[in-house]
C-alpha positions in Angstrom: 18.7 31.2 37.3 17.0 30.0 34.2 13.3 29.3 34.7 11.4 26.4 33.1 7.7 26.8 32.1 5.6 23.9 31.0 3.2 25.0 28.3 1.6 23.8 25.1 2.6 24.3 21.5 0.4 26.9 19.6 0.3 25.0 16.3 -1.7 22.0 15.2 -4.4 20.1 17.1 -1.9 17.4 18.4 -1.5 19.6 21.5 2.2 18.9 22.2 3.6 19.7 25.6 6.5 22.2 25.5 9.1 23.2 28.1 10.2 26.8 27.6 13.4 27.8 29.4 14.0 31.5 29.9 17.6 32.4 30.7 18.8 35.4 32.7 19.7 37.2 29.5 16.2 36.9 28.2 17.0 34.1 25.7 14.4 31.4 25.4 15.1 27.7 24.5 12.4 25.2 23.6 12.2 21.4 24.1 9.4 18.8 24.1 7.9 17.9 27.5 8.7 14.3 28.1 5.8 14.0 30.6 3.1 15.3 28.4 0.9 12.4 27.2 0.3 13.9 23.7 3.9 13.9 22.6 6.2 12.4 25.3 8.9 14.9 24.4 8.6 14.8 20.6 8.3 18.1 18.7 8.0 18.8 15.0 10.1 21.3 13.1 7.7 24.1 13.8 7.6 23.4 17.5 11.3 23.1 17.7 11.7 26.5 16.2 9.2 28.3 18.5 11.9 30.4 20.2 12.8 31.8 16.7 9.3 33.3 16.4 8.8 35.3 19.6 10.7 38.4 18.8 8.9 41.7 18.8 9.6 42.6 15.1 6.4 43.7 13.5 4.4 43.4 16.8 1.3 45.6 17.4 2.2 47.3 20.7 -0.5 49.8 21.4 -4.1 50.4 20.5 -4.8 52.4 17.3 -7.8 54.3 16.1 -7.8 55.3 12.5 -4.1 54.3 12.2 -3.0 56.5 15.1 -1.9 55.4 18.6 -4.6 55.6 21.3 -5.0 54.6 24.9 -7.0 51.5 25.9 -9.8 53.5 27.4 -10.4 55.5 24.2 -10.2 52.4 22.0 -12.5 50.3 24.2 -15.0 53.1 24.7 -15.2 53.5 20.9 -15.7 49.8 20.3 -18.4 49.6 23.0 -20.1 52.8 21.6 -20.1 51.6 18.0 -21.4 48.1 18.8 -24.1 49.5 21.1 -25.1 52.1 18.5 -25.4 49.4 15.8 -27.5 47.2 18.1 -29.8 50.1 19.1 -30.4 51.2 15.5 -30.4 47.9 13.6 -30.8 45.1 16.2 -28.3 42.6 17.7 -27.8 40.7 14.4 -26.2 43.8 12.9 -22.9 43.0 14.8 -20.6 40.0 14.6 -17.5 38.5 16.0 -15.1 36.4 13.8 -12.8 34.6 16.1 -10.0 31.9 15.9 -8.7 28.5 16.9 -5.6 30.5 18.0 -7.6 31.8 20.9 -7.4 30.1 24.3 -10.6 28.5 25.7 -11.0 31.4 28.2 -10.9 34.0 25.3 -13.4 31.9 23.4 -15.7 31.6 26.4 -15.9 35.3 27.1 -16.5 36.1 23.4 -19.3 33.5 23.2 -20.9 34.7 26.5 -20.9 38.3 25.4 -22.4 37.7 21.9 -24.9 35.0 22.6 -26.0 35.8 26.1 -25.8 39.6 26.4 -25.8 41.1 22.9 -28.4 38.5 22.1 -27.1 37.3 18.7 -25.4 34.1 17.6 -23.3 36.0 15.0 -20.0 34.6 16.4 -18.1 32.2 14.2 -14.6 31.1 14.0 -11.9 30.2 11.4 -12.3 26.7 12.8 -15.4 26.7 10.6 -12.9 26.4 7.7 -11.2 23.3 9.1 -13.5 21.0 11.2 -17.1 22.2 11.1 -18.0 19.1 9.0 -16.6 16.8 11.6 -18.7 18.6 14.3 -21.8 18.2 12.1 -21.1 14.6 11.4 -20.5 13.8 15.0 -23.8 15.5 16.0 -25.7 13.6 13.4 -24.2 10.2 14.1 -23.6 10.4 17.9 -26.0 13.1 19.1 -23.0 15.2 20.3 -19.7 16.5 19.1 -17.8 13.6 20.6 -14.4 12.3 19.6 -14.6 8.7 20.8 -11.0 7.6 21.0 -7.5 8.6 22.2 -4.1 8.8 20.6 -3.2 5.5 22.2 -5.6 3.9 19.8 -3.2 4.9 17.0 -0.6 2.7 18.5 -3.0 -0.2 19.4 -4.6 -0.5 16.0 -3.8 -3.2 13.5 -5.0 -1.1 10.6 -4.9 2.7 10.4 -6.8 4.4 7.5 -5.6 7.9 6.9 -8.1 9.7 4.7 -7.7 13.4 3.7 -4.8 13.6 6.1 -1.2 14.4 5.2 -0.2 13.4 8.7 3.6 13.5 8.1 3.5 17.2 7.4 0.3 18.4 9.2 0.4 16.4 12.4 4.0 15.2 12.5 4.2 14.0 16.1 1.2 11.7 15.6 2.9 10.5 12.4 6.0 9.7 14.4 4.0 7.9 17.1 2.4 5.7 14.4 5.8 5.1 12.7 7.4 4.1 16.0 4.4 1.7 16.7 4.8 0.1 13.4 8.5 -0.3 13.8 7.7 -2.2 17.0 4.9 -4.2 15.4 5.5 -4.6 11.7 2.2 -6.4 11.1 0.4 -3.1 11.5 -1.1 -2.0 8.2 -1.6 1.6 7.0 -3.8 2.8 4.1 -3.6 6.4 2.8 -6.5 7.8 0.9 -5.5 11.0 -0.8 -5.4 12.4 -4.4 -1.7 13.3 -3.9 1.1 10.9 -3.0 2.1 12.9 0.0 5.0 12.2 2.3 2.6 10.3 4.6 2.5 7.6 1.9 6.1 6.7 2.9 4.7 4.4 5.6 1.6 3.3 3.6 1.0 -0.3 2.6 -1.7 1.0 0.2 -2.1 4.4 -1.3 -5.5 5.0 -2.8 -5.1 8.1 -5.1 -8.8 8.8 -5.0 -10.4 11.5 -7.2 -11.3 14.8 -5.4 -14.4 14.1 -3.3 -14.4 10.4 -4.4 -13.8 9.2 -0.9 -17.4 9.3 0.1 -18.3 6.8 -2.7 -15.4 4.7 -1.4 -16.8 4.6 2.1 -20.3 4.0 0.9 -18.9 1.1 -1.1 -17.1 -0.2 2.0 -20.4 -0.1 4.0 -22.1 -2.1 1.3 -19.3 -4.6 1.3 -19.3 -4.9 5.1 -23.1 -5.4 5.2 -22.6 -8.5 3.0 -19.7 -9.8 5.1 -19.4 -11.9 8.3 -18.1 -8.9 10.3 -21.4 -7.0 10.2 -22.3 -6.7 13.9 -26.0 -7.2 13.8 -26.3 -7.3 17.6 -24.6 -3.9 18.0 -26.7 -2.5 15.2 -30.0 -3.7 16.6 -29.3 -2.7 20.2 -27.5 0.6 19.7 -28.3 2.2 16.4 -31.1 3.4 14.1 -31.1 4.0 10.3 -29.0 1.1 9.1 -31.5 -0.1 6.5 -31.7 3.4 4.8 -27.9 3.8 4.9 -27.3 0.4 3.4 -29.9 1.0 0.7 -28.1 4.2 -0.3 -24.7 2.5 -0.2 -25.7 -0.7 -2.0 -26.9 1.2 -5.1 -23.3 1.6 -6.2 -21.9 -1.1 -8.5 -18.2 -1.8 -8.8 -18.3 0.2 -12.1 -19.9 3.1 -10.2 -17.1 2.9 -7.6 -14.4 2.9 -10.2 -15.9 5.9 -12.0 -16.5 7.9 -8.8 -13.1 7.1 -7.2 -10.8 6.8 -10.2 -9.3 3.7 -8.5 -8.8 0.3 -10.1 -11.1 -2.5 -8.9 -8.1 -4.5 -7.5 -7.2 -1.6 -5.1 -10.8 -1.1 -4.0 -11.2 -4.8 -3.2 -7.9 -4.9 -1.4 -8.9 -2.0 0.8 -12.3 -3.5 1.5 -10.7 -6.8 2.5 -8.2 -5.2 4.8 -11.0 -3.3 6.6 -13.2 -6.4 6.8 -10.6 -8.7 8.3 -9.0 -6.2 10.8 -11.0 -5.6 13.9 -8.7 -3.1 15.4 -9.1 -0.4 12.8 -8.9 3.4 13.3 -10.0 5.7 10.6 -8.3 9.1 10.9 -9.6 12.0 8.9 -8.8 15.6 8.6 -9.1 18.6 6.2 -9.3 16.4 3.0 -12.6 15.1 4.3 -13.9 18.2 6.1 -13.1 20.9 3.6 -15.7 19.7 1.1 -19.2 20.6 -0.1 -20.1 17.1 0.9 -17.8 17.0 4.0 -20.5 16.2 6.6 -21.7 13.3 4.5 -18.2 12.0 4.2 -17.8 12.1 8.0 -21.0 10.1 8.4 -20.0 7.6 5.7 -16.9 6.9 7.7 -18.8 6.7 11.0 -21.4 4.3 9.3 -18.6 1.8 8.6 -17.5 1.8 12.2 -21.0 1.5 13.6 -21.8 -1.4 11.2 -18.9 -3.4 12.7 -19.2 -2.2 16.3 -15.6 -0.9 16.0 -16.0 2.2 18.1 -14.9 3.2 21.5 -12.8 0.2 22.2 -9.0 0.2 22.3 -7.4 0.5 18.9 -10.6 1.1 16.9 -13.0 4.0 15.9 -13.3 7.0 13.7 -10.9 9.8 14.7 -11.1 13.4 13.7 -7.8 15.2 13.7 -8.3 18.9 14.2 -6.1 21.5 12.5 -5.7 24.3 15.0 -4.3 24.2 18.6 -7.7 25.1 20.2 -10.3 24.2 17.6 -11.6 21.7 20.2 -11.7 24.2 23.0 -13.7 26.5 20.8 -16.2 23.8 20.2 -16.5 23.2 23.9 -17.6 26.7 24.7 -19.9 27.1 21.7 -17.5 29.1 19.5 -19.4 28.1 16.4 -22.5 30.1 15.3 -24.7 27.1 15.5 -23.7 25.9 19.0 -24.0 26.8 22.6 -21.5 26.6 25.4 -20.7 23.2 27.0 -21.8 21.2 23.8 -25.4 22.4 24.2 -27.5 23.1 21.2 -28.8 26.6 20.3 -31.8 25.0 18.6 -32.9 23.3 21.8 -35.1 25.6 24.0 -34.2 23.6 27.1 -30.5 24.1 26.5 -31.0 27.8 25.8 -32.9 28.2 29.0 -30.3 26.3 31.0 -27.5 28.5 29.7 -29.6 31.7 30.2 -30.2 30.9 33.8 -26.6 30.0 34.5 -25.4 33.2 33.0 -28.3 35.3 34.2 -28.3 36.5 30.6 -30.7 39.2 29.6 -31.1 38.5 25.9 -30.1 34.9 24.8 -29.7 34.3 21.1 -32.6 32.1 20.0 -31.4 30.8 16.6 -28.1 29.9 15.0 -26.0 32.8 13.7 -24.3 33.4 10.5 -21.6 30.9 9.6 -18.2 32.2 8.3 -19.0 32.5 4.6 -22.5 33.8 5.4 -21.1 36.3 7.8 -18.8 38.0 5.3 -21.6 37.9 2.7 -23.7 39.8 5.3 -20.8 42.2 5.8 -20.7 42.8 2.0 -24.5 43.5 1.7 -24.6 45.8 4.7 -26.5 43.7 7.1 -23.5 43.7 9.5 -22.6 47.2 10.6 -19.9 46.4 13.2 -17.4 43.5 13.0 -14.7 42.4 15.5 -12.0 40.0 14.0 -9.8 38.3 16.6 -6.5 36.5 15.9 -7.2 35.5 12.3 -6.6 36.9 8.8 -9.8 36.3 6.7 -8.6 38.4 3.8 -6.1 35.5 3.2 -8.0 32.4 4.5 -11.6 32.8 3.4 -12.8 31.6 0.0 -13.3 34.2 -2.6 -10.8 36.2 -0.6 -10.9 39.3 -2.7 -14.6 39.6 -2.2 -14.1 39.2 1.5 -11.4 42.0 1.4 -13.8 44.3 -0.4 -16.6 43.5 2.2 -14.4 44.3 5.2 -13.1 47.5 3.5 -16.7 48.7 3.1 -17.9 47.7 6.6 -18.8 50.9 8.7 -16.8 49.7 11.7 -14.1 47.1 11.9 -12.1 46.1 15.0 -9.1 43.7 14.7 -7.3 42.2 17.7 -4.0 40.7 16.7 -0.3 40.5 17.7 1.0 41.7 14.3 0.7 45.3 13.1 0.6 44.7 9.4 -1.5 41.9 7.9 -3.8 41.8 4.9 -6.7 42.2 7.4 -5.3 44.7 9.9 -4.9 47.2 7.1 -8.7 47.4 6.8 -9.4 48.1 10.6 -10.8 51.2 12.1 -9.6 50.1 15.5 -6.6 47.9 16.2 -6.2 46.2 19.6 -2.8 44.6 20.5 -3.2 41.1 21.8 -0.8 38.9 23.7 0.8 36.1 21.8 2.1 32.6 22.6 4.6 32.9 25.5 2.6 35.7 27.0 -0.9 34.2 27.1 -2.3 32.2 30.0 -5.1 29.8 29.8 -6.1 26.4 28.4 -6.3 24.6 25.0 -7.9 21.2 24.1 -6.3 18.8 21.6 -7.8 16.3 19.2 -8.1 13.5 21.9 -10.1 15.8 24.2 -7.1 16.6 26.4 -7.1 19.9 28.1 -3.7 21.4 28.7 -2.4 24.7 30.1 -0.8 27.3 28.0 1.3 29.3 30.4 3.0 32.7 30.1 6.8 32.9 30.4 7.3 36.3 28.8 5.9 39.7 29.8 3.3 41.3 27.5 5.1 43.7 25.2 4.0 47.3 25.2 0.3 47.7 25.9 -0.7 44.2 24.7 -3.5 42.6 26.7 -5.2 39.2 26.6 -8.2 38.8 24.3 -10.4 37.8 27.2 -9.6 41.0 29.0 -10.4 43.1 25.9 -13.8 41.3 25.5 -14.6 41.6 29.2 -13.8 45.4 29.2 -16.1 45.9 26.2 -18.8 43.9 28.0 -18.5 46.1 31.0 -18.7 49.3 28.9 -21.8 47.9 27.2 -23.5 47.7 30.6 -22.8 44.1 31.6 -20.2 44.8 34.3 -21.3 42.1 36.8 -21.3 39.3 34.2 -17.8 40.2 33.0 -16.0 40.9 36.3 -13.4 38.3 35.6 -10.1 38.9 37.4 -8.1 36.1 35.8 -8.3 33.3 33.3 -8.7 30.9 36.2 -12.0 32.5 37.1 -13.2 32.1 33.5 -12.1 28.5 33.4 -13.9 27.8 36.6 -17.2 29.3 35.3 -16.8 27.3 32.0 -16.3 24.1 34.0 -19.2 24.8 36.3 -21.5 25.4 33.3 -20.4 22.1 31.8 -21.6 20.3 34.9 -24.7 22.4 35.5 -27.8 20.2 35.4 -25.8 17.6 33.5 -26.0 14.3 35.4 -24.3 12.4 32.6 -26.8 13.4 29.9 -24.2 15.5 28.0 -20.8 14.3 26.9 -18.8 17.4 27.9 -18.5 17.7 31.7 -15.5 19.0 33.5 -17.5 20.0 36.6 -14.6 18.7 38.8 -12.9 22.0 38.1 -15.9 24.3 38.8 -14.4 25.7 41.9 -10.7 25.9 40.8 -8.8 28.9 42.1 -5.7 30.7 40.8 -3.1 28.4 42.6 -5.0 25.3 41.3 -5.1 26.7 37.8 -1.4 27.5 37.9 -0.5 23.9 38.6 -3.3 22.2 36.5 -1.9 19.1 34.7 -3.2 17.9 31.3 -6.4 15.9 31.6 -9.0 14.3 29.3 -12.6 15.2 29.5 -15.1 14.2 30.8 -14.3 14.7 34.4 -17.5 15.3 36.3 -17.6 16.8 39.8 -16.3 14.4 42.4 -14.2 12.4 40.0 -10.4 12.3 39.2 -8.6 12.4 35.9 -8.9 9.3 33.8 -8.3 8.2 30.2 -11.7 7.8 28.6 -13.2 6.4 25.4 -16.8 6.9 24.4 -19.5 4.5 23.0 -18.1 1.1 23.7 -21.1 0.5 25.9 -23.4 1.5 23.1 -24.7 4.6 24.9 -25.0 7.7 22.6 -26.3 11.2 23.1 -29.5 11.2 20.9 -32.7 11.3 22.9 -33.2 7.5 22.6 -29.6 6.8 23.5 -28.8 5.3 20.1 -26.4 6.2 17.3 -27.7 7.1 13.9 -26.6 5.7 10.6 -26.9 8.5 8.0 -27.9 7.6 4.4 -25.6 9.7 2.2 -25.5 10.3 -1.5 -22.3 9.3 -3.2 -22.6 11.7 -6.2 -19.2 13.4 -6.7 -19.6 17.1 -7.5 -18.2 18.3 -10.8 -16.2 21.5 -10.6 -14.0 21.5 -13.6 -15.0 22.6 -17.1 -13.5 23.2 -20.5 -12.4 26.7 -19.4 -11.1 25.6 -16.0 -10.1 22.0 -16.5 -7.8 21.5 -13.4 -9.0 20.5 -9.9 -7.4 22.8 -7.3 -6.4 21.4 -3.9 -5.1 23.6 -1.2 -3.3 22.8 2.1 -0.3 23.2 4.3 3.4 22.6 3.8 5.7 21.0 6.4 7.3 23.9 8.1 4.8 26.8 7.9 1.7 27.7 9.7 -1.4 29.5 8.4 -0.5 33.0 7.1 3.2 33.1 8.1 2.8 35.6 10.9 4.6 33.2 13.2 6.6 30.7 11.2 7.5 33.4 8.7 9.8 34.9 11.3 12.1 31.8 11.3 14.8 31.6 8.6 15.1 27.9 9.4 11.5 27.1 8.7 11.5 29.2 5.5 14.5 27.3 4.1 12.6 24.2 3.1 9.9 25.8 0.9 10.6 29.6 0.6 8.1 30.7 -2.0 4.5 29.9 -3.1 4.3 27.1 -5.6 2.0 24.8 -7.6 2.5 21.0 -7.7 1.5 19.8 -11.1 2.0 16.5 -12.8 4.8 16.5 -15.5 2.4 15.3 -18.2 -0.1 18.1 -17.5 2.8 20.6 -17.4 4.2 19.4 -20.7 0.8 19.8 -22.3 0.7 23.4 -21.0 4.2 24.2 -22.0 5.3 24.6 -18.3 8.8 23.6 -17.2 10.1 23.0 -13.7 10.7 26.3 -11.9 8.7 28.3 -14.4 6.2 30.8 -13.1 2.6 29.8 -13.5 -0.5 32.0 -13.7 -3.4 30.1 -12.1 -6.8 31.6 -12.6 -10.5 30.9 -11.8 -13.6 33.0 -12.3 -12.8 34.7 -9.0 -9.2 35.8 -9.5 -5.7 34.8 -10.3 -2.3 34.1 -8.6 1.3 33.7 -9.9 3.3 30.9 -8.3 6.4 28.7 -9.0 6.0 25.4 -10.9 7.0 22.3 -9.0 6.6 19.3 -11.4 6.1 16.1 -9.5 4.4 12.7 -10.2 3.1 12.9 -6.6 0.4 15.0 -7.9 -2.2 13.1 -9.9 -3.0 14.2 -13.5 -5.8 16.6 -13.8 -5.2 18.3 -10.5 -2.9 20.9 -8.9 -1.9 21.6 -5.3 -1.2 25.1 -4.0 -0.3 25.8 -0.4 -2.4 28.2 1.7 0.2 30.2 3.6 1.4 33.1 1.4 -0.1 36.5 1.9 0.4 40.0 0.3 2.9 40.6 3.0 5.2 37.8 1.7 4.4 37.7 -2.0 3.1 39.8 -4.9 -0.1 37.7 -5.6 -0.3 34.2 -4.1 -3.3 34.3 -1.9 -4.7 31.0 -3.1 -8.1 31.4 -1.5 -8.8 34.2 -4.0 -9.4 31.4 -6.5 -11.9 29.4 -4.5 -15.7 30.1 -4.8 -17.8 30.4 -1.7 -19.2 26.9 -2.1 -20.0 25.3 1.3 -21.3 22.1 2.8 -25.1 22.6 3.2 -25.0 21.0 6.7 -21.8 22.3 8.3 -21.2 25.6 6.3 -17.6 24.5 5.8 -16.0 25.8 2.5 -14.9 23.4 -0.1 -11.2 24.4 0.0 -10.0 21.0 -1.4 -11.9 21.0 -4.7 -11.9 24.1 -6.9 -11.7 24.5 -10.7 -8.8 26.5 -12.3 -6.8 27.0 -15.4 -3.0 27.2 -15.5 -0.6 28.6 -18.0 3.0 29.6 -18.1 3.7 33.1 -17.0 6.3 34.5 -19.5 8.4 37.1 -17.6 10.8 39.4 -19.4 13.4 38.8 -16.7 13.9 36.8 -13.5 15.8 37.6 -10.4 16.9 36.3 -7.0 18.3 38.5 -4.2 19.8 38.1 -0.8 19.8 41.1 1.5 20.8 42.0 5.0 17.8 44.2 5.3 14.2 43.7 4.4 13.2 45.3 1.0 10.2 47.5 0.7 7.8 48.6 -2.0 8.9 45.9 -4.5 7.5 46.8 -7.9 8.3 43.5 -9.6 5.5 41.6 -11.4 6.3 38.6 -9.2 8.1 38.6 -5.9 8.2 36.3 -2.9 10.0 37.3 0.3 11.3 35.0 3.1 13.5 35.2 6.1 17.0 33.9 5.7 20.0 33.4 8.0 21.5 36.9 8.2 18.7 38.7 6.4 16.2 38.0 3.6 15.8 36.2 0.3 13.6 37.4 -2.5 12.5 35.7 -5.7 11.6 38.1 -8.5 10.2 38.4 -12.0 9.8 41.4 -14.2 7.8 42.2 -17.4 11.0 43.5 -18.9 14.7 43.6 -18.0 15.6 46.4 -15.6 17.1 49.4 -17.3 19.0 50.7 -14.3 19.8 47.9 -11.9 21.8 49.9 -9.4 19.0 52.5 -9.1 16.4 49.8 -8.7 18.4 48.4 -5.8 18.7 51.7 -4.0 15.0 52.3 -4.4 13.9 49.0 -2.7 16.8 48.3 -0.3 18.3 50.5 2.4 21.9 50.9 1.3 24.3 53.4 2.7 25.8 56.0 0.4 29.2 54.6 1.1 28.3 51.1 0.0 30.7 49.6 -2.5 29.2 47.8 -5.5 30.6 45.2 -7.8 28.8 43.7 -10.7 28.7 42.7 -14.4 26.2 42.3 -17.2 26.3 40.1 -20.3 24.2 41.5 -23.1 24.5 38.3 -25.1 23.2 36.0 -22.4 20.9 38.6 -20.7 22.4 37.9 -17.3 23.3 40.6 -14.9 24.6 40.5 -11.3 25.4 43.1 -8.7 26.5 43.0 -5.1 26.9 45.8 -2.5 29.3 45.6 0.4 29.9 47.7 3.5 33.5 46.9 4.6 33.6 43.1 4.9 29.8 42.7 5.1 27.6 41.7 2.2 24.6 44.0 2.1 22.8 42.9 -1.0 23.4 40.5 -4.0 21.0 40.6 -6.9 21.1 38.0 -9.7 19.2 38.6 -12.9 18.6 36.3 -16.0 16.2 35.8 -18.9 15.2 32.4 -17.4 14.7 31.4 -13.7 17.9 32.1 -11.9 20.0 29.0 -11.4 22.2 30.3 -8.5 22.3 28.0 -5.4 20.0 29.7 -3.0 21.5 28.3 0.2 25.0 29.1 -0.8 24.1 32.7 -1.7 22.2 33.1 1.6 25.2 31.8 3.5 27.3 34.7 2.0 25.3 37.2 4.2 27.1 35.7 7.2 30.6 35.3 5.6 33.3 38.0 5.6 34.1 39.5 2.2 37.2 41.7 2.9 39.1 40.6 -0.2 38.2 40.7 -3.9 38.3 36.9 -4.4 35.3 36.2 -2.2 33.5 39.3 -3.6 33.9 38.0 -7.1 32.6 34.6 -6.0 29.5 36.3 -4.7 28.9 38.0 -8.1 29.8 34.8 -9.9 27.1 33.0 -7.9 29.1 29.9 -7.0 31.4 28.8 -4.3 35.1 29.3 -4.7 37.7 26.5 -4.7 37.3 24.3 -1.6 33.9 25.7 -0.6 30.8 23.4 -0.6 27.2 24.1 -1.5 24.7 22.3 0.8 21.9 22.5 -1.7 18.2 23.0 -1.1 17.2 22.3 2.5 15.7 19.0 3.3 16.0 18.8 7.1 15.0 22.1 8.7 15.7 20.9 12.2 19.4 20.6 11.5 19.7 22.7 8.3 20.9 19.8 6.1 20.8 20.2 2.4 20.2 17.8 -0.5 23.8 17.9 -1.7 25.0 16.9 1.8 22.7 14.0 1.8 23.7 12.9 -1.7 27.3 13.1 -0.7 26.7 10.9 2.4 24.8 8.4 0.2 27.8 8.2 -2.2 30.0 7.8 0.9 28.2 4.6 1.9 25.0 5.8 3.8 22.4 3.6 2.3 19.5 4.0 4.8 17.6 6.9 6.5 19.1 5.7 9.8 22.7 5.9 8.4 22.0 9.4 7.2 20.7 10.3 10.6 23.9 9.0 12.3 26.1 10.9 9.9 24.3 14.2 9.4 21.6 14.1 12.2 19.0 14.7 9.4 15.6 13.1 10.2 16.5 12.4 13.9 14.4 15.1 15.5 10.9 15.6 14.3 11.3 13.0 11.5 9.1 14.9 9.0 11.9 14.9 6.4 12.5 11.1 6.6 10.4 10.4 3.5 12.3 13.0 1.5 15.6 11.5 2.7 14.4 8.1 1.6 13.5 9.5 -1.8 17.0 11.0 -2.2 18.6 7.7 -1.3 16.4 5.8 -3.7 17.2 8.3 -6.5 20.9 7.9 -5.9 20.7 4.1 -6.0 18.7 4.2 -9.2 21.2 6.5 -10.8 24.1 4.3 -9.7 22.4 1.2 -11.2 21.9 2.8 -14.6 
C-alpha cells in the first residue's frame, strides 16, 4: 500500500507543508499539505517538482579520504584527530565550521554545541550570513532580540503591503499567491514594490518604485521624516515604549526632497504618493528580503524600516508590522540555536557574560567561547592567511556562493585540512576536500525547520538513506565523542536533540527571552514523530497558539523599550568609469541555489536553461550587444560569460545576473566571482546586490546548440551551459573558431556507440553545420552550429530525443532543425508546472483567450503555483498590442 508522509519543503523560508506518497514500486509523488498553515496545500514549481530531484544520480554514497572510499570509523577518526591536533598546536580559533540553512535545527544545534561549548571557539558561521544576517542585526538593535513580530496572516489582513527588495513572485511564490488571492477578495488592498528591476512581482503592484541600488534607505528615512510631521505619528507609543526617536528624526529630517530624488532616482510625485499611502493606511505590512539585507548598509536599512513602524505604533497588531522574509528553509532554525558566529543558542548573546554562563551550566561545557567568532567573509579570509588550519563545510558550496569566489576557492585549496559533508559527489567545493562525508538529503532527513513566521515544522524521512549516508547531526556527534566529549554528545535520535534544544530555550527564562519552546523540553520519540507545526514561543505548561510580538509595547532591551536607530542615508558609490554598471544578483523562478537539487529536473530547467544577464536595451545598444549575444562581464575580481537578455524590466545603468550556475553546469558563470568582499559593518553580510562591472559583447567564432541522450563530458568550448532536458541533456555552446572536424568533436565529448548512424550537412557560404546521430529509431545526439547564436527551437529539438526516428523524413527534420508538416513547436517554456510554451499561449490568445484565467482553463498554465501568471499576462498584452497595430 502507498504510504503518505507529511513533511516540509526544503526550499525557501515560506516553509510549505508537503505530502510525499511512496508507492510500492518506489515511485514518489508530491502534493501540498492542505492542513499546513503556511501554504494550505499550495506549492510552487520547485516544490511540485520535488519528486524529480531525489534520484541517486551523482550522490556521494560513502566516506572518502583523499578521493578514495573509506569506512566511517577511519574518516571520523581522521576528522577528530586533525581538529584536535590543530586545537592543541594553534588554539581553538584555528578550526572552523561553515554550515548551512539547508541543515535541520537538530544538525545546527549539535554543530553549535560542539564548536562553542566544547571546542571553545565561536568560529561557526553559516551561509545564512549571506541572506539574512542584516535582518538579525536590525532586529537586535531595534527590538533587543531577533524577533519577527508578525505572521503570514498579516499579509492577508493588511490594507497596504510594501514589498522592498523582494521578488516575491519568484522567490516566495506561495506567499505571493496568498497575497494575490487576498487582493482578489478585497480589491481595495494596495501593494507597493520597491525594486531597481520591474520584476514579475510588479504584476500585482499599484506602485512600482524603481529605486537606485541602495537608495531604499534614503526612501525610508524620508518616510520617517514625513510621518513625524503628519497626524499619524503615535507620540503616546513613542513616549511609553521607545527610545531614540529624536536622534532618528534628526538624521532623517536632514534630507530635502531634492536629496531624496538624487538618492533614490525617483520622481518627486512617486515619492509623495508612497508617503501618502503609508501615512493614511494603518494596516501596513512592510516585507523585506535579500534586496534589503544583501547590502553594505543592510542593517541600517532594516532599522530604517523598523523606525517607520515604531513611529506609527504599527507593529505586532493584526495586519501591520515589519516582516523579514528569510531565503532558506531553515535560516530561522539556525538563528534559534545560535548558528551565527555572533550568537548563542536560544537567542542568547555571546557578548553577554550572564548568557554565556547560563549556556555553559546547561551544557556542562568545559570551554565556552567568550567572544564572537569569524563571520563568513572573515572566516574565509582567515582560511586564506593561514589562521584557520582545519575547516568543516556542511551542506553548502562557498566556492560558488561567497563573494570574491575565486579567492575563496584558492583559500580552501590551500587549507591544510578540509572536510565537506554533502549529498553530491561533485561540486565546486567537494573537489577541494581532504575528507568527504556522505550526508542524508531531503526525503531521508528527520528533524525540524522553522519558517519566516516562527513556525516550527517537522521534516520527516520517507526514503532510506542511500549507501553509507548518515545525518549531519550523527556525524557531528560522532566527532564530538572522538574528541573526548562522549557524554555531551550521546544523542540517540533527533528527538533527543530537539528536547535538549527546547529545554535550553526555557532554562532560566521566565519570559525575559523571546525564544521559548520549553513546552517540548521532555518530548520523546513518539511525541516527536507526531509533532504538528507550531509557532514559538510556547513556554512550558502552555499549548500551541498563534502569536504576535510587541503590540503591548514590551520589547527585549533591558529597559523593556524598543530603540529607534539613527541611520545615515548616504548611498555608497560602487561604479566608476572603468566599471560603469551596477551589478545585482539573485534567484530565478524555478531554480535553487547552486542547482544540486533543481538541476536534476528537466521541467525546472526548461524555463531558463542557461546563465544570462538582464540588460536594458538602450545600454545594450550602446555596448553593441544584441539579444541572445554572449556577454563578457568583468570586475576587478574576475569575469564571466553569459547570455544577453535585453529587457526594459532592468533599469538603465544596471545589470542582473542569477546566482545559480556553477562550474558543473557552465564554463564560467559563477557570478559571485565578480563581487568584492564588501560587507555590512554591523551584520557582516556581503553586498551581493550592488557591485560594479563592465560588459561587452563576446565575439565567438561559432555558436552551437546540442541535445543529447547522454551527458557530455570534458567540453572544451569557450562557452558552454548544460541543463537537464526531457530524455537527456541540452547544451549551449560557443567556440573561438569553427570546428574543423565536427564528427570527431562529437565522439570526443559524447558517448556514442561505434554503430551509431550519422546524418548531417554543412554550408560553407552560410557557415552553418548540423549533424545528428541515431541508434536504430533513437536520436542520440543532434548538434547545430552557426556563425551567430543558433536559432533552432530548443523545445522542439529536445522533444526529438523522445520521438522515434525510424524513417529518413523525421531524421532530415531533425537535421533541418524544424518540425515537419503537421508538427507544432511549443516554443520557449513559460509554465513549468504544465510544460506550456509561449507559442501555445500565443495560439490560445489568437483563438480567443483574452485573460490569464482563460489561458488557464484552456492550457492549465498558471493554475498550479501561479508564478508564471505575470508572464502569461505579458504575452496576452503583447498579442493585443500587435493586433491593434
